[in-house]
C-alpha positions in Angstrom: 34.2 -14.2 -20.8 31.7 -13.9 -23.6 30.7 -10.8 -25.6 28.0 -8.4 -24.2 26.0 -7.0 -27.1 23.3 -5.2 -25.1 23.5 -4.0 -21.5 19.8 -3.8 -20.5 20.5 -3.1 -16.8 23.4 -2.8 -14.4 23.2 -1.7 -10.8 24.3 -2.7 -7.3 20.6 -3.4 -6.5 21.2 -6.7 -4.6 21.5 -6.9 -0.8 24.7 -8.6 0.5 24.6 -12.3 0.1 23.7 -13.8 3.5 23.8 -17.5 2.4 27.6 -17.9 2.5 27.5 -21.7 2.6 28.1 -24.8 0.5 26.4 -28.1 1.1 24.5 -30.9 -0.6 21.3 -32.6 0.5 19.1 -35.5 -0.7 15.3 -35.5 -0.5 12.9 -35.7 -3.4 16.1 -35.3 -5.5 19.7 -34.3 -5.0 20.5 -30.6 -4.3 23.8 -28.8 -4.6 23.7 -25.5 -2.6 26.4 -22.9 -3.3 25.6 -19.6 -1.6 22.2 -18.5 -2.9 22.3 -20.9 -5.9 20.7 -24.3 -5.8 21.0 -27.0 -8.6 18.5 -29.8 -8.7 19.8 -33.1 -10.0 18.6 -36.7 -10.6 20.8 -39.6 -9.6 22.2 -40.1 -13.1 22.9 -36.4 -13.6 24.6 -36.1 -10.2 26.9 -39.2 -10.8 27.9 -37.8 -14.2 28.6 -34.3 -12.6 30.6 -35.9 -9.8 32.6 -38.1 -12.1 33.5 -35.1 -14.4 34.5 -33.1 -11.3 36.9 -35.9 -10.4 38.4 -35.5 -13.9 38.6 -31.7 -14.1 39.4 -30.7 -10.5 42.9 -32.2 -10.4 43.8 -30.5 -13.7 42.6 -27.1 -12.5 44.4 -27.5 -9.1 47.6 -28.4 -11.1 47.3 -25.1 -13.0 46.9 -23.1 -9.8 49.9 -24.8 -8.3 51.9 -23.8 -11.4 51.1 -20.1 -10.6 47.7 -19.3 -12.2 46.1 -16.3 -10.5 42.6 -14.9 -11.3 42.2 -11.3 -12.4 45.5 -11.2 -14.3 44.7 -12.5 -17.7 43.0 -10.1 -20.1 39.4 -10.9 -21.1 40.0 -11.5 -24.8 38.1 -14.7 -25.6 41.3 -15.9 -27.1 42.9 -19.4 -26.5 46.2 -17.6 -25.7 44.7 -16.1 -22.5 42.4 -18.9 -21.3 42.4 -22.6 -21.0 39.4 -24.9 -21.3 38.9 -28.2 -19.4 36.5 -30.2 -21.6 36.3 -33.7 -22.9 34.5 -32.7 -26.1 31.6 -34.9 -25.3 28.0 -33.7 -24.6 26.5 -34.8 -21.3 24.9 -38.2 -21.4 21.9 -37.2 -19.3 19.3 -34.7 -20.0 17.8 -32.4 -17.3 15.7 -34.5 -15.0 13.6 -31.9 -13.2 11.8 -28.9 -14.8 13.9 -28.7 -18.0 11.7 -25.9 -19.5 10.5 -24.1 -16.4 10.6 -20.4 -15.5 9.1 -19.7 -12.1 9.2 -16.6 -9.9 7.9 -17.3 -6.4 7.5 -15.8 -2.9 8.4 -18.4 -0.4 8.8 -18.7 3.4 12.6 -18.2 3.2 12.5 -15.4 0.6 11.9 -15.1 -3.1 12.8 -17.9 -5.6 13.9 -17.5 -9.2 13.6 -20.9 -10.9 15.2 -21.3 -14.4 15.2 -25.0 -15.4 16.7 -26.9 -12.5 18.5 -23.9 -11.1 17.1 -21.8 -8.2 18.4 -18.4 -7.0 17.3 -17.3 -3.5 16.9 -13.6 -2.9 15.5 -11.3 -0.2 12.5 -9.1 -0.9 14.4 -5.9 -1.8 16.8 -7.8 -4.1 14.0 -9.6 -5.8 12.0 -6.3 -6.5 15.2 -4.7 -7.9 15.7 -7.8 -10.1 12.1 -7.5 -11.4 12.7 -3.8 -12.2 15.9 -4.8 -14.0 13.9 -7.3 -16.1 11.5 -4.4 -17.0 14.5 -2.6 -18.6 14.7 -5.5 -21.1 11.1 -4.8 -22.3 11.8 -1.1 -22.4 15.0 -1.3 -24.5 14.7 -4.5 -26.6 12.9 -2.7 -29.5 15.3 0.2 -29.7 18.2 -0.1 -32.1 21.8 0.0 -30.8 23.2 3.3 -31.9 26.8 4.6 -32.1 26.8 5.9 -28.5 25.7 2.5 -27.1 28.1 0.6 -29.3 31.0 2.6 -28.0 29.8 2.2 -24.4 29.7 -1.6 -25.0 33.5 -1.6 -25.7 34.1 -0.5 -22.1 31.3 -2.7 -20.7 33.1 -5.7 -22.2 36.3 -4.5 -20.4 38.3 -4.1 -23.7 41.2 -1.7 -23.3 40.6 1.0 -25.8 40.5 4.7 -26.5 37.9 6.6 -28.5 40.0 8.9 -30.7 37.4 10.8 -32.7 33.6 11.0 -33.1 32.1 12.9 -36.0 29.7 12.9 -38.9 30.3 12.7 -42.7 27.2 13.5 -44.6 24.4 11.1 -43.3 26.9 8.8 -41.6 27.9 9.0 -37.9 31.6 8.1 -37.6 34.0 7.0 -34.8 37.7 6.1 -34.7 38.7 3.6 -32.0 42.0 2.1 -30.9 42.3 -1.1 -28.9 45.2 -3.2 -27.6 46.2 -5.8 -30.1 45.0 -8.7 -27.8 41.5 -7.2 -27.8 41.1 -6.6 -31.5 39.4 -9.9 -32.3 36.9 -9.7 -29.4 36.0 -6.1 -30.4 35.5 -7.0 -34.0 33.4 -10.0 -33.0 31.3 -7.7 -30.8 30.7 -5.3 -33.8 29.7 -8.3 -36.0 27.3 -9.6 -33.3 25.7 -6.1 -33.2 24.9 -6.3 -36.9 27.8 -4.4 -38.3 29.4 -5.5 -41.5 33.1 -5.7 -42.0 33.8 -3.3 -44.9 37.5 -3.9 -45.5 40.4 -1.9 -44.2 41.7 1.7 -44.6 45.1 2.9 -43.5 45.6 -0.3 -41.4 42.2 0.1 -39.6 39.3 -2.3 -40.0 36.1 -0.6 -41.1 32.7 -1.7 -39.7 29.4 -0.3 -41.0 25.7 -0.5 -40.1 22.6 1.7 -40.7 24.3 5.1 -41.1 27.2 4.3 -38.7 30.9 3.9 -39.7 33.5 2.7 -37.2 37.3 2.6 -37.8 39.0 0.1 -35.5 42.8 -0.1 -35.3 45.3 -1.6 -32.8 47.9 0.3 -30.8 49.0 1.4 -27.3 46.1 2.9 -25.4 45.4 3.9 -21.8 44.6 0.7 -19.9 41.1 1.8 -19.0 40.1 -1.7 -17.9 42.7 -1.6 -15.1 42.1 2.0 -14.0 39.1 3.4 -12.1 36.7 4.9 -14.6 34.8 8.0 -13.4 31.1 7.5 -13.1 28.8 9.5 -15.4 27.2 12.4 -13.5 23.9 11.2 -14.9 22.6 8.0 -13.4 19.1 6.3 -13.2 17.3 7.7 -10.1 16.5 4.2 -9.0 20.3 3.3 -9.0 21.1 6.5 -7.1 18.4 5.7 -4.4 19.4 2.0 -4.1 23.1 2.9 -3.6 22.5 5.8 -1.2 19.4 4.7 0.8 21.4 4.2 4.0 23.6 7.3 3.4 21.1 10.1 2.9 20.8 12.7 5.6 17.1 13.6 6.4 17.7 17.0 4.9 19.2 15.7 1.6 16.4 13.2 1.1 13.6 15.6 1.8 15.1 18.2 -0.6 15.2 15.4 -3.3 11.6 14.5 -2.6 10.7 18.2 -2.8 12.0 18.4 -6.4 10.0 15.4 -7.3 6.8 16.6 -5.7 7.2 20.0 -7.5 7.4 18.4 -10.9 4.5 15.9 -10.3 2.2 18.7 -9.0 3.3 21.1 -11.8 2.4 18.4 -14.3 -1.0 17.8 -12.7 -1.9 21.5 -12.5 -0.9 22.3 -16.0 -2.2 19.1 -17.6 1.2 18.0 -18.9 0.5 14.2 -18.4 1.2 13.5 -22.1 4.4 15.5 -22.2 6.4 14.8 -19.0 7.7 11.3 -18.3 6.6 10.3 -14.8 7.6 6.6 -14.7 10.1 6.7 -11.8 12.2 3.9 -13.5 12.9 6.4 -16.4 13.9 9.3 -14.2 17.6 10.5 -14.2 19.6 12.0 -11.3 22.4 14.5 -12.0 24.9 13.8 -9.2 26.8 17.0 -9.9 23.9 19.5 -9.9 21.9 17.3 -7.5 18.9 17.5 -9.7 16.2 15.0 -10.7 15.7 15.0 -14.5 12.3 14.2 -15.9 12.7 13.3 -19.6 10.1 14.1 -22.3 7.7 11.2 -23.0 8.5 9.0 -25.9 4.8 8.4 -26.6 2.0 10.9 -26.1 0.1 8.6 -23.8 -1.1 10.5 -20.7 0.3 9.3 -17.3 -1.8 8.8 -14.2 0.0 11.4 -12.0 -1.3 9.9 -8.7 -0.6 6.3 -9.7 3.0 7.1 -10.8 3.7 9.2 -7.7 2.4 6.4 -5.5 4.6 3.9 -7.3 7.7 6.0 -6.5 6.6 6.3 -2.9 6.4 2.5 -2.7 9.9 2.3 -4.1 11.2 4.7 -1.4 9.4 2.6 1.2 11.0 -0.6 0.0 14.4 1.1 0.6 13.5 2.2 4.1 12.7 5.7 3.1 8.9 6.0 3.7 8.9 8.7 6.4 12.2 10.5 6.9 11.7 13.6 9.2 14.3 16.4 9.0 15.6 18.0 12.2 13.1 20.2 14.0 14.2 23.6 15.4 12.2 24.2 18.6 10.2 27.4 19.1 11.0 29.8 21.9 8.5 30.0 24.7 6.9 33.1 23.2 6.6 31.4 19.7 5.1 28.3 21.4 2.5 30.5 23.1 1.6 32.4 19.9 1.3 29.2 17.9 -1.0 27.6 20.5 -3.2 30.7 20.4 -3.3 30.6 16.6 -4.2 26.9 16.7 -7.1 27.2 19.1 -8.3 30.3 17.1 -8.4 28.1 14.0 -10.3 25.3 15.8 -12.8 27.8 17.2 -13.4 29.7 13.9 -12.8 27.0 11.2 -13.7 23.6 12.8 -16.2 23.8 15.7 -18.8 25.9 13.9 -19.6 22.9 11.6 -22.6 20.9 12.9 -21.0 17.6 12.0 -18.3 18.1 14.7 -19.4 16.3 17.9 -16.1 15.9 19.9 -12.5 16.9 19.2 -9.4 15.2 20.7 -5.9 16.4 20.4 -3.5 13.5 20.0 -0.1 13.5 21.6 -1.2 16.5 23.6 2.1 16.8 25.3 3.7 17.6 22.0 1.8 20.8 21.8 4.5 22.4 23.9 7.3 21.1 21.8 6.4 22.6 18.4 9.0 24.0 16.0 10.0 24.4 12.3 11.8 21.9 10.2 15.3 22.7 8.9 14.1 21.8 5.4 10.5 21.1 4.3 9.3 17.7 5.5 7.8 16.0 2.4 5.3 13.3 3.4 2.7 11.9 1.0 2.0 14.7 -1.4 2.4 17.7 0.9 5.3 19.7 2.3 5.3 20.7 5.9 7.4 23.7 7.1 6.6 23.2 10.8 5.2 20.6 13.2 1.6 19.6 12.7 -1.4 19.1 14.9 -3.1 15.6 15.0 -6.8 15.4 15.9 -9.4 12.7 16.2 -12.9 14.1 15.6 -16.1 12.2 16.4 -18.7 13.0 13.7 -22.4 13.7 14.2 -23.6 11.9 11.1 -26.8 13.8 10.8 -24.8 16.6 9.2 -22.6 16.8 6.1 -18.8 17.4 6.2 -17.5 20.8 4.9 -16.6 20.5 1.2 -13.1 22.0 1.8 -12.0 19.2 4.1 -9.7 17.0 2.1 -10.0 13.2 2.4 -6.8 11.2 2.1 -7.3 7.5 3.2 -9.0 5.2 5.7 -6.9 4.4 8.8 -7.7 1.0 10.3 -5.8 1.6 13.5 -8.6 3.8 14.7 -11.3 2.8 12.1 -11.5 6.4 10.9 -11.1 8.4 7.7 -8.0 10.6 7.5 -8.5 14.2 6.4 -6.6 17.4 6.1 -8.5 20.3 7.7 -6.3 23.2 6.7 -3.3 25.2 7.9 -2.8 27.2 11.1 -2.2 30.9 10.4 1.3 31.0 11.8 3.8 31.7 8.9 7.1 29.8 8.8 9.9 31.4 6.9 11.9 29.1 4.6 14.4 29.7 1.8 12.8 26.7 -0.1 9.5 28.4 -0.8 10.8 30.0 -4.0 11.6 27.7 -6.9 9.0 25.1 -6.3 5.8 26.6 -7.8 4.0 23.3 -8.0 4.2 22.5 -4.2 1.6 23.6 -1.6 3.5 24.3 1.6 1.9 24.1 5.0 3.0 26.1 8.0 1.4 24.0 10.7 -0.9 21.4 9.1 -4.0 20.2 10.9 -4.6 16.5 10.3 -7.6 14.7 11.6 -9.0 11.2 11.9 -12.8 11.4 11.4 -14.6 8.8 13.4 -18.1 7.9 12.1 -20.1 5.9 14.7 -22.1 4.0 12.1 -19.1 2.3 10.6 -16.3 2.8 13.1 -15.4 0.5 16.0 -15.8 2.5 19.3 -13.5 0.1 21.3 -10.7 0.4 18.7 -11.1 4.2 18.6 -11.0 4.5 22.4 -7.8 2.4 22.6 -6.2 4.6 20.0 -7.0 7.7 22.0 -5.4 6.1 25.1 -2.3 5.0 23.1 -1.7 8.6 22.0 -2.5 10.3 25.3 -5.3 12.2 23.7 -7.0 15.2 25.4 -10.5 16.2 24.6 -10.5 19.9 23.6 -14.1 20.3 22.5 -17.5 18.7 22.9 -20.7 20.0 21.2 -23.4 21.1 23.6 -26.5 19.1 22.9 -29.9 20.8 23.2 -32.6 19.0 25.2 -34.4 16.6 22.9 -38.1 17.1 22.7 -38.8 13.4 22.7 -36.7 13.0 25.9 -38.9 15.6 27.7 -42.2 13.9 26.5 -40.8 10.4 27.3 -40.1 11.2 30.9 -43.7 11.9 31.8 -45.0 9.2 29.5 -43.0 6.5 31.3 -44.2 7.7 34.7 -47.8 7.5 33.5 -47.7 4.2 31.6 -45.3 2.2 33.6 -45.8 3.7 37.1 -42.1 4.2 37.6 -40.1 7.2 38.9 -37.8 8.6 36.3 -34.9 10.8 37.2 -33.4 11.5 33.8 -33.9 10.6 30.1 -31.0 10.9 27.7 -31.0 10.1 24.0 -28.3 7.6 22.9 -26.4 7.9 19.6 -27.2 4.4 18.4 -27.2 3.9 14.6 -30.8 2.6 14.2 -34.0 3.3 12.3 -35.5 3.8 15.7 -34.6 6.0 18.7 -33.0 4.7 21.9 -32.9 6.4 25.2 -31.1 5.8 28.5 -33.7 6.0 31.4 -32.3 6.6 34.9 -34.6 5.5 37.8 -34.1 5.1 41.5 -34.0 1.3 41.0 -31.4 1.3 38.3 -31.0 2.1 34.6 -33.5 1.1 31.9 -33.5 1.6 28.1 -36.5 2.9 26.1 -36.8 2.0 22.4 -39.1 4.2 20.4 -40.3 2.7 17.1 -42.1 4.0 14.1 -45.8 3.1 14.2 -45.8 2.3 10.5 -44.8 -1.2 9.6 -41.5 -1.3 7.8 -42.9 -3.7 5.2 -45.5 -2.8 2.6 -48.7 -1.4 4.2 -51.6 -3.9 4.4 -55.0 -3.0 5.6 -55.3 -3.6 9.4 -51.7 -4.7 9.7 -49.9 -1.5 10.4 -47.3 -2.0 13.2 -48.3 -5.6 13.7 -44.7 -6.9 13.4 -44.0 -5.1 16.7 -46.9 -7.1 18.4 -45.3 -10.2 16.9 -41.9 -9.4 18.4 -43.5 -8.7 21.8 -45.4 -11.9 21.7 -42.3 -13.9 20.8 -40.3 -12.3 23.6 -43.1 -13.0 26.0 -43.2 -16.7 25.0 -39.4 -16.9 25.5 -39.3 -15.1 28.8 -39.8 -18.2 30.9 -37.5 -20.5 28.9 -34.1 -19.4 30.0 -33.1 -17.7 26.8 -30.4 -14.9 26.5 -32.9 -12.3 25.5 -33.9 -8.9 27.0 -37.6 -9.1 28.0 -39.5 -5.8 27.8 -41.2 -4.5 31.0 -44.9 -4.6 30.9 -46.9 -1.4 31.2 -49.6 -0.9 33.8 -52.1 -2.6 31.4 -49.8 -5.7 31.2 -48.8 -5.1 27.6 -45.2 -5.2 26.5 -45.7 -2.6 23.7 -47.1 0.8 24.6 -48.4 3.4 22.1 -46.3 6.6 22.4 -47.5 9.6 20.4 -47.6 8.2 16.8 -45.0 5.6 17.7 -44.5 2.6 19.9 -42.4 2.2 23.0 -40.6 -0.8 24.5 -39.0 -0.4 27.9 -36.1 -2.8 28.4 -33.4 -3.6 31.0 -30.3 -1.6 30.4 -27.1 -3.5 29.8 -23.8 -1.7 29.1 -21.1 -3.8 27.3 -18.5 -3.6 24.6 -19.1 -5.5 21.4 -16.4 -7.9 20.3 -14.0 -6.0 18.0 -14.2 -8.6 15.3 -17.4 -8.8 13.4 -16.9 -12.6 13.2 -17.2 -12.9 17.0 -20.5 -11.0 16.9 -21.8 -13.2 14.1 -21.0 -16.4 16.1 -22.8 -15.0 19.2 -25.9 -14.1 17.1 -25.8 -17.6 15.4 -25.7 -19.3 18.8 -28.6 -17.3 20.1 -30.7 -17.9 17.0 -29.9 -21.6 17.1 -31.1 -21.8 20.7 -34.2 -19.8 19.9 -35.3 -22.1 17.0 -34.9 -25.1 19.4 -37.6 -23.6 21.7 -41.2 -24.4 21.4 -43.2 -21.2 21.6 -46.5 -23.1 21.0 -49.5 -21.2 19.8 -48.8 -18.2 21.9 -47.0 -16.4 19.0 -49.5 -15.6 16.2 -47.4 -16.1 13.1 -50.0 -14.4 10.9 -48.7 -11.1 12.4 -45.4 -11.5 10.6 -44.9 -11.4 6.8 -41.6 -13.2 6.2 -41.2 -12.4 2.5 -41.8 -8.7 2.8 -39.7 -8.3 6.0 -36.7 -10.1 4.5 -37.0 -8.3 1.2 -36.9 -5.0 3.2 -33.7 -5.9 5.0 -32.0 -7.2 1.8 -32.9 -3.9 0.1 -31.5 -1.9 3.1 -28.4 -4.1 3.1 -27.7 -3.3 -0.6 -27.4 0.4 0.3 -24.9 -0.3 3.1 -21.7 -1.5 1.4 -21.2 1.6 -0.8 -20.9 3.6 2.4 -17.7 1.8 3.1 -16.1 2.8 -0.2 -13.0 4.0 1.5 -12.5 0.8 3.4 -12.1 -1.4 0.4 -11.7 -4.7 2.3 -14.9 -4.3 4.3 -16.8 -3.0 1.2 -15.9 -6.1 -0.8 -16.9 -8.4 2.0 -20.3 -6.7 2.4 -20.9 -6.7 -1.3 -20.1 -10.4 -1.5 -22.5 -11.2 1.3 -25.6 -9.8 -0.5 -26.1 -12.7 -3.0 -25.6 -15.1 0.0 -28.5 -13.4 1.8 -30.7 -13.7 -1.2 -29.8 -17.4 -1.6 -30.4 -18.0 2.1 -33.9 -16.5 1.9 -34.8 -18.8 -1.0 -33.4 -21.9 0.8 -35.5 -21.1 3.9 -38.7 -20.8 1.8 -38.0 -24.0 -0.1 -37.0 -26.2 2.9 -38.9 -25.0 5.9 -42.4 -24.8 4.5 -43.0 -21.6 6.6 -46.6 -20.5 7.2 -45.6 -16.8 7.2 -46.7 -14.9 4.2 
């Protein structure tokens, strides 16, 4: 029924309907539910609807009992082939709920498309395909309907016809079309709706003209194309081909398809063809005969963002369950396994461990090392193509040293709070017939992929759990030279604190100061070595006085049952001891794991601070030693340099950046409300 004058989109992009039910309910209004359609009605609307059903339903049932069958009558829009049940009166009631609304929503039961008082319920994949179909409207609406599209529309409207001739006469495109007599009116109505003008008849055929197009339409016997299967065009939108075949692809077929796509994207990037090659995946074509992806030329010379467009296509694949499809792996022989293992450790020894930034290396899934092989076709994942199985590492980084410039950063991986890098390729060539013909693709024999863990921003507990999960084996640890401070500190502690010291080891704590583990016969201690210079602006006679303030505060709290670590006093009774050109605090050693969530740490700190402020330290803590403004300004300035370091962890970076103005406001509020005596 009806006449289609433009087919913007047609695909089988919806999932099977799982709401195969009919019911009604009454709540805020009356709902009629039929499969995934819901109609919202007010009482008056519903009563009118129900009354008309009581009128029309018996009439329709009577026609069925007389022998009516669906799918038999031709779709002609003619009263000889269809019957209407209508009382010729408009509805008495207007739409009661949302008469002008369009609303597209994600909901707890799926995705809702609201149009007036109608709602269609779709699953996620179907909704996304619907949204892409709507995009086709925007892409095509400004383009005129040419001769080819006009002739296609005859078949789309299921009008039995044959196209007898297509040609050109001067500046005019021409076509001769024959339709069954019952379809002539609907075909001519379609031409008129498309803007054609009826230009009389010639030799018994109606002539229709528009903008350099001339169509001759006659009636006669034609092949009943509407009743016969029509062969699909070999050229189909890539999105339709993927949607129809997502569950049918073999791993080899899909990876070879992705290999074609990656080749063109990388060729476009390397040769700066972003303004020439169309990269929008919704415009790509697939040739089902030649099994080739076709990239059209761009209609407008606007450069594409190659990475963005490629990522959009990868998201489309993921939505169809095609994010990581591994082809079959052909295992290596025992001799090949041994030679690959040797080549891998040679690469680690020559290309990775010499870098000072490498502290420890763990091999993930270590048992897989003996089950390596080559893929039957290249395994295309992200924007690289692997010929053989890869090696996965986790590397703990010594942040005092820079990373090698040739290590390639890819993304941040929350599962182990580490940055994901490519470190290169093991020198163990893998033969493949697919190397030729894809000049844009970089092929990897046995890729080395690594999670780089930075102690200053990573979570040690999460990292350690990740290593356990993947049965990691440590294959390298950097030898640490004896620290000069450790040697001096051992004799210093014996002299100043009159304790026996067995061993001093520097800890890798991220701090402005240095922290050491001190092993003694009576148990472990911790030594904190601090710079002598005050971290706030130098004031005559005040250098390092904040440390005295901290020591005095701790001393005042030591007898008040507070959860604080009280430094050990030296032989002279002082908590702070001068060490070289620095200061030393000796503290009880406590080993514990921080809560994995920063919010938990914040709550614990807040509880401790609240308890501290409730204590009366009396006059034993000289507040003139501490300059509040300068100290807080220092830390606010330091904090402002912190969040850019998390540029690859966008979520954490945004949270830290948003906290900075809160800190500034908090400082001002403290100054205004507390009347502090600190300068």
